[in-house]
N, C-alpha and C positions, 0 to 999 in steps of 0.2 A: 508611589501612587500612580495609577493609570486611569485614563478615561475608558469607561466600558460602554457608554451609549449616549447618543444625542436624540432627544425626543421632542418634537413639537406638540404642544397641546393647543388645539383650536377650541376655544371656549365659546359656546353659544349661550349668551347670558342675557335674557330679557330684563333681569333685575338691574343690570348695569347700563348706564346711559352713556352713549358714545356719540355726542353731537347729532342726535336725531337719526343716526344710522343704526342698523341692527347691532345689538351688543355683542360684537365679536372681538375676541382678544387672542393673540398668539403668545403663549408662554413657552419658553425653551428650557427643558430640563436636561442637565448634563450630570450623569452619574459616574462615580468612580469605584474602584475595587476596594476602597477603604470606607465605603458607606457614607461618604461626604458628598452631598448633592448641591449643585448650584442652579440658580434660576435666572433666566433672562427674559426679555420680551422683544417682540418684533411687530407688534400690531400695526397694520397698514390702514389704508383709507377706503378699501372696497373689498367685499367678500371674495371676488375673483382673485384679487391680488393676495389676499390672505392665504388662499389655497395654493397658489403658486409658490409662495414663500415656504409653506409647510412641506411641499414636495421637494424643494431644494434641501431643506433641513434634514429630511429623511435620508438624503444621499451622503451626508457628512460622516456617517459612521466609518466608511471605508477610508476617509482621509485622516481622521483624528483619533479614532479608537486605538488605544495602545500608547498614545502620547501622554506625557505628564501634564496635568491640568495647570501646573504652576508655570509652564513655559508659554506664557500668554503671547508674547511677541512672536515667537516661532509659529504658534498655531495661527495667529492672525495672518501672517504672511503666507503660510502654507495654503490656507483656504483662498486668500485673495488671488494668489498667482494661478491657482487651478481654474479660476473663473474669469480671468481677464479676457479670454477670447469671446466671452459673452458681452464684453464691455465692462468698464470699471465703475459703473454707476448703476444703482437700482437694486434689483432683486438679490444679487449675490452679496452686495454690501449689507443689505438688510439681514441676511442670514448670518453673516459674520458678526453683526452687532449683537444679535441674540445670544450667540455662543460666547462672545467676548464678555458680555455682562455676567453670564453664568460662571465663567472662569474666574472673574474677579470676586464673585460671591464665594466660590470655593477657596480662593486665595485668602480671603479674610477669615473664613472659618478655620482653615489650617493654622493660621497665625493668631487666631483668637483676637482679631482686631476688626473694627469697622473699616470699610473700604477706604474712606477718606483719610484714615491714618496711614494707610499704605501708599497713598498718593502724595504724601508730603505733610500731612497733618492739617488741621483746620485753621483758617485765618478769620473765621467768623463763628458766631455761636449758633446761628440758625440761617435759614434760607428764605429770603423775601420772595413772595409769590406775586404773579399777576394772574387774572382769571377771566371768565367769560360770563355774560348773560346768555339766555337761550337764543338760538339763531332764529331769524325770520320773524321777529316780533315787531309790533307797531310802536308808535311814539309813547302811548300811555303805559304800555307794559315795559318799554325801554326805560322810562323814567323811574318806574317802580323798582325794577331789578337793579338799576344802577345805584339807587339809594341803598338797597339791601347789601350790595357789594361794598359800598363805602362804609356802611355801618358795621360790616364784618371785620374791618381793620385793613382791608386791602387798599393799596395806594395806586394801583394801576389795573386797567381792564381792557380787554380786546374784543372787537366785534367786527362783523361785516354788515354794514347798514344797507347795502345795495341789493335789490331783489334779483332773482334769477332772470335770465333772458332766454328766448326761444332756442338760440344756437346751442346753449349749454346742454340741452337734452341729448345732443350727439357729440358731446365733448366741445372743447374750445374750437370755434370756427372764426367768426368775424371779430370777436372781442369787443363788440360795441355795446353801449348802454344808452337807451333813449332818454329824452328830457324828463319823462315821467319817472323813470327809475332813479335818475339823478335827484329829482325833487324829494322822492321818498327817502333816499339816503341822507340828504341834508336834514330833513325833518327828524329822522330817527337819531342822527348824530347830535342835533341840538337838544333832543329830549334826554339823551344819555348825559350830556353835560349838565343839564338842569337837575337831573336826579342825583348825579354823583357829586356835584359841587365843584368849585373852582380848583381844588387841590388835586383832584384825581387825574392821573396821567391816562389819557385816552389813546389807545392804539387801534388803528384800523387795518384790517387784513383784506387786501384786495384779492387774495387767493390766486394771483397770476391769471386773472380772468379777462384782462383787457388788453387792447392794442395800445400803442403809444399815445395817440391823441386823446383817446378815451380816458386812459389813466391820468394823464395830465389834467384834463378837464375836471374829472371827479376829485382829484386831490385839491385842486384850486377851489372847488365848490365848498369844501369842508374846512379849509384852512382857518377861517375866521373863528371856528369853535375852539381852536387850540389843540392840535393833534400832535402827540408825542412821536409817533412814527407811522409811516405808510409802508405796509408790508407786502412783499412780492407784487410790485406794481404791474409787472408784465410776466408772461410765461418765462420759466427759468432757462429756456434753451438759448436765449440771445442776450449776451452781455452788452451788445451794441444798443439794443432796445432799452435795457436798464440804464445805460449812460444817457440816452436820449431823454428819458423821463427825468432823471436826476438833474439834468441841465435846465429843466423847465419848471421845477416845483421848489417850494421853500420848506416843505415838510421833510424831516429826516427819514431816511429809508432803512428798512430792515429786510434782510434776505438770509437764506441759508437752510431752511428745513428740507429743501429738495436738492441740496448739494451733498455729495457723497465723497468722503475721504478728504484728507488735507490738500490733495492736489487740486481739487475743484475750487478751493478757497483762495488759491494763489492769485489768480487773475482779479478776483473781486477785491482783494486787499491791495495788490500792486497798482490797480487802476482807480483806486479811491471810489468804488462803486456803491459803498454802503456806509451807514453810520452805526448800525448794530448788526451783529451776526447772531443767527438763531439755529445752529445745527441741532438735529434731533439725535439723541444718544442711541436710539434704536434703529436709526437709518444711516448715520454718518460713518459707522464703523465701531460702535460700542464705546465703552468707557475709555479704552486705550486711545481711540482716535479723537474723542471729544476733548480729552486732556491736551492732545497735540494741537488741535485746531485752536483751542483756547490760548495756548502759549503763543502760537503764530499771531493771533489777534492782539494779544497783549503787546507785542512788539510794534504794532501800528496804533496803539491806544484806542482800539475799537472794543466797546463793551460786548460781552457774550451774554446771551439770554436764551437758553436752550428751549427749543420747541418740545415740550413734554406734555402733550395733551391727549394721550391715549389711556394706557392703564397704569396701575400702581407701581410696577417695577420700572416703567419708563420714568415716572416721577422720581423714584428713589435713586435710580442710577444717575440721572442728571444732577440730582441734589448732592450726591456724594462727590462728584467731580467739582461742582461749584463751591463746595465747602473749602476747596483748596486753590481757587482761582482768584487772583487779585482783581481782574477786570470784569467781574460779574455784575450784571444789571439786576435782572429778576428771572425767576423760573416760572414757566407756564404751567397752569393746571386747568383742567376742563371746567371745573366748577369751584365756587368758593366753599361749598360743602362737599367733602370727598367721601362721605359715608357710603356711597354706592360701591366703593372698592372693598368695603369691610368683608364682604362675603368671600373674597379670594384669599384672605390672609389670616394668620393667627392673631394679629393685632391691628387696630386701625392706624392710619396715618395721623400723626399728631400735628394738627394745624391750629395755631393760636394767633389771633389778631393779624391774619394775613401772612403768617410766617410758618414754615415747616420746621419742626424740631426733629432731627434725625434720631433714630434709635441707636442705642449704644452697643447693641449686640453685634457679634462678629458678622462679617460679610455685609450684605445689604441691610441686614437687621430684621428680616422677616422670614417666616416659613409659610408655604402655601397650604391652603385648606384642601387636602387631597380628597376628602369626601365630596366636596363641592365640585372639584375638577372632574372627578370620575363620573359624577352624576350629570354633568352639563357639557361634556366634551364631544366633539365630532368623532364618530366611530372609526374614521380613517386616520385621524390625527390625534393620538392619545397614547399614554403609556399604560403601565400595569395598574 
């Protein structure tokens, strides 16, 4: 069996909600000469980034066409080493992730097994999820949505309660938040707790938006509500800044969605910079790399909680790995109702009482709705 093509599908999908951004998703199709096709995903956080990733994916034919799709480790390293002169983090690793997920999908289909069986077999029956309310909501709506999430059976939810600030229109600049923004954040967080009840684990995502003193001040302002983790307290580029915040707050820290490959997790683990790791299977290097990072984290007794909040293949790929990982905490999903993904696939994701039940079919367990993909894909980034 040989790989015959790698195709990015850029989906422009107003029917699918992606955290208030345009409904864009990148799915990666890998075809073989035996008519077995695998699917991956690389959805990023901005339309410009999505197009850049698609352009890289279109160049992979010359690197891996003709290779066996079952030689996953070989292909992972072959792509990675071709792109290290661009740097070992970011766009090239995203592209690797999408291809790697698709290759595992093929591997499962060839062996007639779900991916998790090929990673060592399941150690749990299902995947516990955490989820999100809508972004940018006020206290009344926060209370209402938090209660709905609790009623759905979820036991953890994540949100960013702090409003945007002027600098962010031009990207991160000062990293500061004024007293008014702090007050709004505290009020929204208190409303979330009131709506969700005392047993809900509240996770706050700082989104790497703040400088050190601001992040410390804001973390301390919401500590009394009972916060399970403080995510990405400062921009990802400085581990010194992360250490500085860690030394000054009492809330556990979570990092990892913007770390790429196992090598970027070494310093975080070795220097005790976090309490949770949250690599994204579509950015860290795919199923292959998520499994490796999870095993590294297990050696430090640090829980893994994948950042899986874009599209349905993201969710499924992360879930297959977590079925096999002892140090698993919870898997992220964008919403507690995932029916917006139904249009992409032949069957809906099976979520019951805040838990994902994985399909038993081979590979990832789903097939894509090709009629929908053809009707809603970007003319430059699509297959036949």
